[in-house]
C-alpha positions in Angstrom: 0.0 0.0 0.0 2.5 2.7 -1.2 1.8 6.4 -0.7 3.1 8.9 -3.2 3.5 12.7 -3.3 2.9 14.3 -6.6 3.8 17.9 -7.4 2.5 19.0 -10.9 3.2 22.5 -12.0 1.8 24.1 -15.2 3.0 27.7 -16.1 1.9 29.8 -18.9 3.8 33.1 -19.7 2.8 35.7 -22.2 4.8 38.3 -24.2 2.2 40.9 -23.2 -0.8 41.0 -20.9 -3.7 38.8 -21.6 -7.2 38.6 -19.8 -10.2 36.4 -19.4 -8.2 33.2 -19.2 -10.6 30.3 -19.0 -9.3 26.9 -18.1 -10.2 23.3 -17.5 -8.3 21.1 -15.0 -8.1 17.3 -15.0 -5.6 17.1 -12.0 -7.8 15.3 -9.6 -6.8 11.7 -9.0 -9.5 9.0 -9.4 -11.0 8.1 -6.1 -12.1 4.5 -5.7 -11.3 1.3 -3.9 -7.8 1.2 -5.4 -6.9 4.9 -5.0 -7.4 7.0 -1.9 -6.5 10.8 -2.0 -5.2 11.9 1.4 -4.6 15.5 0.4 -4.9 17.8 -2.6 -3.7 21.5 -2.5 -4.4 23.5 -5.7 -2.8 27.1 -6.0 -3.7 29.2 -9.0 -2.5 32.7 -9.9 -5.2 35.2 -8.8 -6.7 32.7 -6.4 -9.9 32.1 -8.6 -12.8 30.0 -7.5 -12.6 26.6 -9.0 -16.0 25.0 -9.9 -15.8 21.1 -9.8 -18.1 18.9 -11.8 -18.2 15.2 -13.0 -17.8 14.7 -16.9 -19.5 12.1 -19.1 -16.8 9.6 -18.3 -17.0 10.1 -14.6 -13.8 12.2 -14.2 -13.6 14.9 -11.7 -13.0 18.2 -13.7 -12.3 21.7 -12.4 -13.0 24.9 -14.3 -12.0 28.5 -13.5 -11.5 32.0 -15.0 -8.8 34.5 -14.5 -10.4 37.8 -15.8 -7.7 40.4 -14.9 -4.7 41.3 -17.1 -1.7 39.0 -16.4 1.5 37.9 -18.1 1.8 34.7 -16.2 -0.6 31.9 -15.0 0.7 29.4 -12.7 -1.3 26.2 -11.7 0.3 24.3 -8.9 -1.2 20.9 -7.8 0.2 18.9 -4.8 -1.4 15.5 -4.1 -0.8 12.8 -1.7 -2.3 9.5 -2.7 -2.3 5.8 -1.6 -2.7 3.1 -4.1 -3.9 -0.5 -3.6 -3.0 -3.5 -5.7 -5.6 -4.7 -8.1 -6.4 -8.5 -8.2 -5.6 -10.1 -11.5 -8.6 -11.8 -13.4 -9.3 -15.4 -12.7 -11.8 -16.4 -15.4 -13.1 -20.0 -15.8 -15.1 -19.2 -19.0 -14.2 -20.6 -22.5 -12.6 -18.6 -25.2 -15.9 -18.7 -27.1 -17.9 -17.4 -24.1 -15.5 -14.6 -23.4 -15.6 -13.3 -27.0 -19.3 -13.7 -26.9 -19.5 -11.5 -23.9 -17.6 -8.7 -25.7 -20.2 -9.1 -28.7 -23.1 -8.6 -26.3 -21.7 -5.5 -24.6 -20.6 -3.6 -27.8 -23.9 -1.8 -28.1 -24.2 -0.9 -24.5 -23.8 2.9 -23.6 -20.7 2.6 -21.3 -18.8 0.9 -24.1 -19.8 2.2 -27.4 -17.4 5.2 -27.3 -14.5 2.9 -26.4 -15.1 0.6 -29.5 -15.3 3.3 -32.2 -12.4 2.6 -34.6 -10.5 5.8 -35.5 -10.3 6.1 -39.3 -6.8 6.8 -40.8 -5.0 6.1 -43.9 -3.1 3.0 -42.4 -6.2 1.6 -41.1 -6.2 -1.5 -43.4 -2.5 -2.1 -42.8 -2.8 -2.0 -39.0 -5.8 -4.2 -39.2 -4.0 -6.7 -41.3 -1.1 -6.7 -38.8 -3.6 -7.3 -35.9 -5.2 -10.3 -37.9 -1.6 -11.6 -38.6 -1.1 -11.9 -34.8 -4.2 -14.3 -34.6 -5.5 -12.6 -31.5 -9.1 -14.0 -32.1 -7.7 -17.5 -31.4 -6.7 -16.4 -27.9 -8.6 -15.5 -24.8 -9.2 -11.8 -24.7 -6.7 -11.2 -21.9 -4.0 -13.0 -23.8 -4.9 -11.1 -27.0 -4.6 -7.8 -25.2 -1.2 -8.8 -23.7 0.0 -9.9 -27.1 -0.9 -6.5 -28.7 0.6 -4.7 -25.7 3.8 -6.5 -26.2 3.6 -5.8 -30.1 3.5 -2.1 -29.4 6.3 -2.3 -27.0 8.5 -4.3 -29.3 7.9 -2.5 -32.5 7.8 1.1 -31.5 10.7 3.0 -30.3 10.5 5.2 -27.3 11.9 8.6 -28.3 11.0 12.0 -26.9 10.5 15.0 -29.1 9.5 13.3 -32.4 5.7 13.7 -31.7 3.4 16.0 -29.9 -0.3 15.9 -28.7 -1.5 16.7 -32.3 0.4 13.7 -33.8 -1.9 11.4 -35.8 -2.2 7.7 -35.8 -0.9 7.7 -39.4 2.2 9.6 -38.3 2.7 7.3 -35.2 2.5 4.2 -37.5 4.8 5.5 -40.1 7.4 6.6 -37.4 7.1 3.6 -35.3 8.2 5.8 -32.5 6.9 8.3 -29.9 6.2 8.5 -26.2 3.6 7.1 -23.8 0.6 9.0 -25.3 1.5 7.6 -28.8 1.9 4.1 -27.4 -1.4 4.3 -25.7 -3.1 5.8 -28.9 -1.9 2.9 -31.0 -2.7 0.1 -28.5 -6.3 1.5 -28.0 -6.8 1.6 -31.8 -5.6 -2.0 -32.2 -7.8 -3.3 -29.2 -10.9 -1.7 -30.8 -10.2 -3.3 -34.0 -10.6 -6.8 -32.4 -13.8 -5.7 -30.5 -12.2 -5.0 -27.1 -13.4 -1.7 -25.5 -10.4 0.4 -24.7 -10.0 3.6 -23.0 -7.2 6.1 -22.8 -5.8 6.7 -19.2 -3.9 9.8 -18.1 -1.9 9.9 -14.8 1.6 9.2 -13.5 4.0 6.3 -13.0 5.5 6.5 -9.6 9.2 5.6 -9.0 10.3 2.5 -7.1 13.8 2.1 -8.6 12.6 -0.2 -11.4 13.5 2.2 -14.1 10.2 2.2 -16.0 9.8 4.5 -18.9 7.9 7.6 -17.9 8.3 7.3 -14.1 8.3 10.5 -12.2 6.4 12.4 -14.9 2.9 12.5 -16.6 2.1 9.2 -18.2 -0.5 7.5 -20.3 -1.7 3.9 -20.8 -4.8 2.0 -21.7 -7.6 0.2 -19.9 -9.3 -2.6 -21.7 -12.5 -4.4 -20.7 -11.8 -7.9 -19.6 -15.0 -10.3 -19.9 -16.5 -11.2 -16.7 -14.0 -9.0 -14.7 -14.1 -5.3 -15.7 -11.5 -2.7 -16.6 -7.9 -3.6 -16.4 -4.9 -1.3 -17.2 -2.2 -2.1 -19.7 1.0 -0.1 -20.1 2.4 -0.6 -23.7 5.3 1.8 -22.9 6.6 -0.6 -20.3 5.0 -3.8 -21.6 3.3 -4.5 -18.3 0.0 -4.3 -16.5 -0.8 -1.1 -14.7 0.0 -1.7 -11.0 -0.2 0.3 -7.8 2.6 2.4 -9.1 0.2 3.8 -11.8 -1.8 6.9 -10.4 -4.9 7.4 -12.5 -6.1 11.0 -13.2 -8.7 10.5 -15.9 -10.1 8.2 -18.6 -11.6 9.0 -22.0 -11.5 8.1 -25.7 -8.1 9.8 -26.3 -5.7 12.4 -25.1 -8.2 15.3 -25.7 -10.6 13.8 -23.2 -7.9 13.6 -20.5 -5.7 16.6 -21.0 -4.5 17.7 -17.5 -4.9 21.4 -18.3 -6.3 23.3 -21.2 -7.8 26.7 -21.8 -8.2 29.9 -23.8 -7.6 33.7 -23.2 -8.2 36.9 -24.8 -5.3 38.8 -26.2 -2.8 38.8 -29.1 0.2 37.7 -27.1 2.4 34.6 -28.0 2.4 32.2 -25.0 5.0 29.7 -23.6 4.0 26.6 -21.8 6.2 24.8 -19.1 5.1 21.7 -17.3 7.0 20.4 -14.3 6.3 17.1 -12.5 7.9 15.6 -9.4 6.8 12.2 -8.0 8.1 11.0 -4.8 7.7 7.7 -2.9 6.9 7.7 0.8 10.4 6.7 1.5 11.6 9.9 -0.1 13.0 8.3 -3.3 12.4 10.3 -6.5 13.3 9.8 -10.1 16.9 11.3 -10.7 15.4 13.4 -13.4 13.3 15.3 -10.8 11.4 17.8 -13.1 10.3 17.1 -16.6 10.0 20.4 -18.6 8.1 20.5 -21.9 7.7 23.3 -24.3 5.4 22.3 -27.2 5.3 24.5 -30.4 2.1 26.3 -31.1 1.4 24.6 -34.3 -1.1 22.0 -35.5 1.2 20.1 -37.6 4.6 19.1 -36.2 7.7 20.0 -38.3 9.8 17.1 -39.5 12.7 16.6 -37.2 15.8 14.6 -38.1 14.5 11.3 -37.0 11.3 11.7 -39.1 13.3 12.7 -42.1 15.5 9.6 -41.6 12.4 7.4 -41.5 11.0 9.0 -44.6 14.3 8.5 -46.4 14.4 4.8 -45.5 10.7 4.4 -46.8 11.6 6.0 -50.1 14.6 3.8 -50.6 12.5 0.7 -50.0 9.9 1.8 -52.6 12.6 2.3 -55.2 
């Protein structure tokens, strides 16, 4: 029953004063039998009143407005949370019964959104790869584990080659990215075989295991296991989500779970910095204590050297 302290800082700075900054926060850890929030302190520039509500997917969401002129907006979240281990599925049903269960629930409201297959240019190619793995011959849990391993084995973990706007086509062509890209690809593959899959945002907490993404924001997938319920799978680390994974929110994709997003009135350029520190109760923290990200304000990512290298290889293979 580990206890973690998580410090998540989001800082917007502007070249000139802006006003009427309206923001949505999804920084509230899930509260259930596997996660207990002991304390949550939230400090925001201007000390605005934060309205709390529950969204369609059951996430706790905060919203606030900072109306006055400002050149910086700081959102500082500090959480203490205890996590419990989740029991593994022990299912005595046959393969046929388990896949039949998934067929029966696919039109039920809680699962429809998590079964819709995203359309993209590489859809047929990815679908063919999924069929090649013969996942339908396996029990659903084993099929999910197989796809989880496929993403881990065939996609390189490289920071800086993608951003939150990166499409499935770009991820598939690059065969590289970070946790949000791995989760994006795995959820698409699971939906192709009829397994409801939802995107999860949160944190991986350090315990000296050296997992990718520990001590920072993280993303993974929860899949519906027949006769059991939702279970987390982390394709970035090829493992099940454990009590080292702290859940913030679930949704269809990253946009449903973005920790902070908002708008403002003004013509200023903005700069975004995100810092995350995750500490175990024994005081251990990831050696890279704070992860700072500065995304570019563009919809389409510019081709970096790695992407150019991949495209050159693909062109050579076609010649």
